[in-house]
C-alpha positions as CSV (number, residue, x, y, z in Angstrom):
1,X,13.9,72.3,22.5
2,X,10.3,73.3,22.3
3,X,10.9,76.0,25.0
4,X,13.4,77.7,22.7
5,X,11.1,77.6,19.9
6,X,8.3,79.0,21.9
7,X,10.3,82.1,23.1
8,X,11.6,82.7,19.5
9,X,7.9,83.1,18.6
10,X,7.2,85.5,21.3
11,X,10.4,87.5,20.6
12,X,9.2,87.9,16.7
13,X,5.8,89.2,17.9
14,X,5.6,93.1,18.2
15,X,4.3,94.4,21.4
16,X,0.7,95.2,20.2
17,X,0.2,91.7,18.7
18,X,1.5,90.2,21.9
19,X,-1.0,92.2,24.0
20,X,-4.0,91.3,21.6
21,X,-2.9,87.6,22.1
22,X,-3.1,88.1,25.9
23,X,-6.3,89.8,25.7
24,X,-8.0,87.1,23.4
25,X,-6.8,84.4,25.9
26,X,-8.1,86.5,28.9
27,X,-11.4,87.0,26.9
28,X,-11.9,83.3,26.3
29,X,-11.3,82.4,29.9
30,X,-13.9,85.1,31.0
31,X,-16.4,83.8,28.6
32,X,-15.9,80.4,30.0
33,X,-16.5,81.6,33.4
34,X,-19.5,83.6,32.5
35,X,-21.1,80.6,30.7
36,X,-20.6,78.1,33.6
37,X,-21.8,80.8,36.3
38,X,-25.5,79.7,36.0
39,X,-28.0,77.1,35.1
40,X,-30.1,77.3,31.9
41,X,-32.3,74.4,31.3
42,X,-35.2,73.7,29.0
43,X,-37.7,70.7,28.9
44,X,-40.9,69.5,27.6
45,X,-42.9,67.3,29.9
46,X,-46.1,65.3,29.8
47,X,-48.1,65.5,33.0
48,X,-50.8,62.7,33.2
49,X,-54.4,63.3,34.3
50,X,-54.5,63.3,38.1
51,X,-50.8,63.3,38.4
52,X,-48.1,65.9,39.6
53,X,-44.6,66.1,38.1
54,X,-41.9,67.8,40.3
55,X,-38.3,68.8,39.5
56,X,-35.6,69.9,42.0
57,X,-32.6,72.4,41.5
58,X,-30.1,73.8,43.8
59,X,-29.7,77.5,44.2
60,X,-27.6,79.7,46.5
61,X,-28.2,82.8,48.3
62,X,-27.8,85.9,46.2
63,X,-29.0,84.2,42.9
64,X,-32.1,84.7,40.8
65,X,-34.4,82.0,39.7
66,X,-36.3,82.7,36.4
67,X,-38.8,80.3,35.3
68,X,-41.6,80.4,32.5
69,X,-43.8,77.7,31.5
70,X,-46.5,77.3,28.8
71,X,-49.1,74.6,28.3
72,X,-48.7,73.6,24.5
73,X,-51.2,70.7,24.4
74,X,-54.1,70.0,26.7
75,X,-55.3,66.7,25.1
76,X,-59.0,67.2,24.5
77,X,-59.4,69.7,27.4
78,X,-58.3,73.2,28.2
79,X,-54.7,74.6,28.1
80,X,-54.2,74.8,31.8
81,X,-52.0,73.5,34.6
82,X,-51.3,74.4,38.2
83,X,-47.8,75.2,39.3
84,X,-46.0,75.9,42.5
85,X,-42.4,76.6,43.7
86,X,-41.1,75.7,47.1
87,X,-37.8,76.1,48.9
88,X,-35.8,73.3,50.8
89,X,-38.1,73.8,53.9
90,X,-41.3,73.2,51.9
91,X,-42.4,76.7,52.0
92,X,-44.4,77.8,49.0
93,X,-42.9,80.8,47.3
94,X,-45.3,81.1,44.3
95,X,-48.3,79.1,43.3
96,X,-50.7,79.2,40.1
97,X,-53.9,77.6,39.6
98,X,-55.2,76.4,36.2
99,X,-53.1,78.9,34.3
100,X,-52.1,78.4,30.7
101,X,-48.8,80.3,31.0
102,X,-46.7,82.4,33.4
103,X,-43.3,83.8,34.2
104,X,-41.9,83.9,37.8
105,X,-38.7,85.6,39.2
106,X,-37.6,84.8,42.6
107,X,-34.7,86.3,44.6
108,X,-33.0,83.5,46.4
109,X,-32.5,84.2,50.1
110,X,-30.9,81.1,51.5
111,X,-29.1,78.0,50.0
112,X,-31.2,74.8,49.4
113,X,-32.8,72.6,46.9
114,X,-35.9,74.2,45.3
115,X,-38.8,72.3,44.2
116,X,-40.9,73.1,40.9
117,X,-44.1,71.2,40.6
118,X,-46.7,71.1,37.7
119,X,-50.0,69.6,39.0
120,X,-52.8,68.3,36.7
121,X,-54.7,66.8,39.5
122,X,-57.8,68.6,38.7
123,X,-58.0,66.8,35.2
124,X,-59.7,63.4,35.2
125,X,-58.9,62.3,31.6
126,X,-56.7,64.9,29.7
127,X,-53.0,64.9,30.1
128,X,-51.2,68.0,29.6
129,X,-47.9,68.8,27.6
130,X,-45.9,71.5,29.2
131,X,-42.9,73.5,28.2
132,X,-40.8,75.3,30.7
133,X,-37.4,77.0,30.8
134,X,-35.4,77.3,34.1
135,X,-32.6,79.9,34.7
136,X,-30.7,80.2,37.8
137,X,-28.0,82.8,37.8
138,X,-26.2,85.5,39.9
139,X,-27.8,88.8,39.5
140,X,-25.3,91.1,37.7
141,X,-24.2,94.3,39.3
142,X,-24.9,97.5,37.7
143,X,-22.9,97.6,34.5
144,X,-23.0,101.4,33.9
145,X,-19.5,102.5,34.5
146,X,-18.4,106.2,34.6
147,X,-15.5,107.3,32.4
148,X,-12.2,106.4,34.1
149,X,-9.1,108.5,34.2
150,X,-6.2,106.4,33.4
151,X,-3.6,109.2,34.2
152,X,-1.2,108.2,36.7
153,X,-1.8,104.4,36.5
154,X,1.1,102.0,35.7
155,X,0.6,99.8,32.6
156,X,-0.2,96.7,34.7
157,X,-3.0,98.7,36.4
158,X,-4.3,100.0,33.1
159,X,-4.3,96.5,31.8
160,X,-6.4,95.2,34.9
161,X,-9.1,98.1,34.4
162,X,-9.3,97.0,30.6
163,X,-9.7,93.4,31.6
164,X,-12.5,94.4,34.1
165,X,-14.3,96.5,31.4
166,X,-14.1,93.2,29.0
167,X,-15.6,91.1,31.8
168,X,-18.5,93.6,32.2
169,X,-19.2,93.9,28.5
170,X,-19.3,90.1,28.1
171,X,-21.5,89.9,31.2
172,X,-24.0,92.5,29.9
173,X,-23.9,90.9,26.4
174,X,-24.7,87.3,28.0
175,X,-27.7,89.1,29.9
176,X,-29.0,90.5,26.6
177,X,-28.6,87.4,24.7
178,X,-30.4,85.2,27.5
179,X,-33.3,87.8,27.5
180,X,-33.5,87.5,23.6
181,X,-33.4,83.8,23.7
182,X,-36.0,83.6,26.3
183,X,-38.4,85.7,24.2
184,X,-37.7,83.6,21.1
185,X,-38.5,80.5,23.1
186,X,-41.7,82.0,24.4
187,X,-42.7,82.8,20.7
188,X,-42.0,79.3,19.7
189,X,-44.0,77.9,22.6
190,X,-47.0,80.1,21.5
191,X,-46.6,78.9,18.0
192,X,-46.7,75.3,19.1
193,X,-49.6,75.8,21.3
194,X,-51.5,77.5,18.5
195,X,-50.7,74.9,16.2
196,X,-52.0,72.2,18.5
197,X,-55.3,74.0,19.1
198,X,-55.6,74.6,15.2
199,X,-55.1,70.8,14.7
200,X,-57.5,69.8,17.4
201,X,-60.3,72.1,15.9
202,X,-59.5,70.7,12.6
203,X,-60.1,67.1,13.7
204,X,-63.2,68.2,15.6
205,X,-64.6,69.8,12.4
206,X,-63.9,66.9,10.2
207,X,-65.4,64.4,12.8
208,X,-68.6,66.5,13.2
209,X,-68.8,67.1,9.4
210,X,-68.8,63.3,8.9
211,X,-71.3,62.7,11.4
212,X,-73.8,65.2,9.8
213,X,-73.1,63.7,6.5
214,X,-73.9,60.3,7.6
215,X,-77.2,61.5,9.5
216,X,-78.2,63.6,6.4
217,X,-77.8,60.5,4.0
218,X,-79.8,58.4,6.6
219,X,-82.6,60.7,6.9
220,X,-82.7,61.2,3.1
221,X,-82.8,57.3,2.6
222,X,-85.5,57.1,5.4
223,X,-87.7,59.7,3.5
224,X,-87.3,57.9,0.2
225,X,-88.4,54.7,1.8
226,X,-91.4,56.0,3.6
227,X,-92.7,57.8,0.4
228,X,-92.2,54.9,-1.7
229,X,-94.2,52.7,0.9
230,X,-97.2,55.0,0.7
231,X,-97.8,54.1,-3.0
232,X,-96.8,50.4,-2.7
233,X,-99.5,48.4,-1.1
234,X,-97.7,45.4,-0.9
235,X,-94.7,46.6,0.8
236,X,-93.9,45.8,4.5
237,X,-93.9,49.5,5.6
238,X,-97.3,49.8,4.3
239,X,-98.6,46.8,6.1
240,X,-97.0,48.2,9.2
241,X,-98.6,51.5,8.8
242,X,-102.1,49.9,8.2
243,X,-101.8,47.6,11.4
244,X,-100.7,50.8,13.4
245,X,-103.6,52.7,11.9
246,X,-106.0,49.7,12.9
247,X,-104.7,49.8,16.1
248,X,-105.1,53.4,16.9
249,X,-108.6,53.3,15.6
């Protein structure tokens, strides 16, 4: 019964609407394929003093690894961390020493599990908060396409070419959106790091201001006490001064 109703609906569609319906289904399928083609992860981690944190991700030959990181909180120390990338055999591909931020792009030459390590071993007391984004995707082919002559092609062949055009456009848009998202993430990292630095400076200024106020009040009270003792012969301070003067003489 439901089959008859389905074909009745199809018959009522005109040709253009049916083609658009098919194209929309194909486009949604292509978008799902493109979205599931790579890996896009974002994490904020805390690396304790004297410790190293490592993460592993599988990549295949022909893919591209993009990773960018930024130290957004350095405790009471500098905003720096050491970083390294190694392949499945342990070969170090990229390394940084005491950097606050950096971006790496690696062309994967062989399949395997790749290791990404953040090392805070040079710090004895300060833990570091690090944000990083990892993208693993197949490098897109050149999307520039010359004008194609559809003359002499059958409707099915023209349809296949148009679907390929839609796929290329979706891949290009996805690539641009990923780059825009990556830049926005980096800007948010910079904002978080600058906010942490400003809050730490504000905390230090308040502490030192309080210490200086306490010292000034103590020095002022001592001066008042010493001046008063000079004119009060019965005060303990005057007697102490007299004894010291007698000893020195």
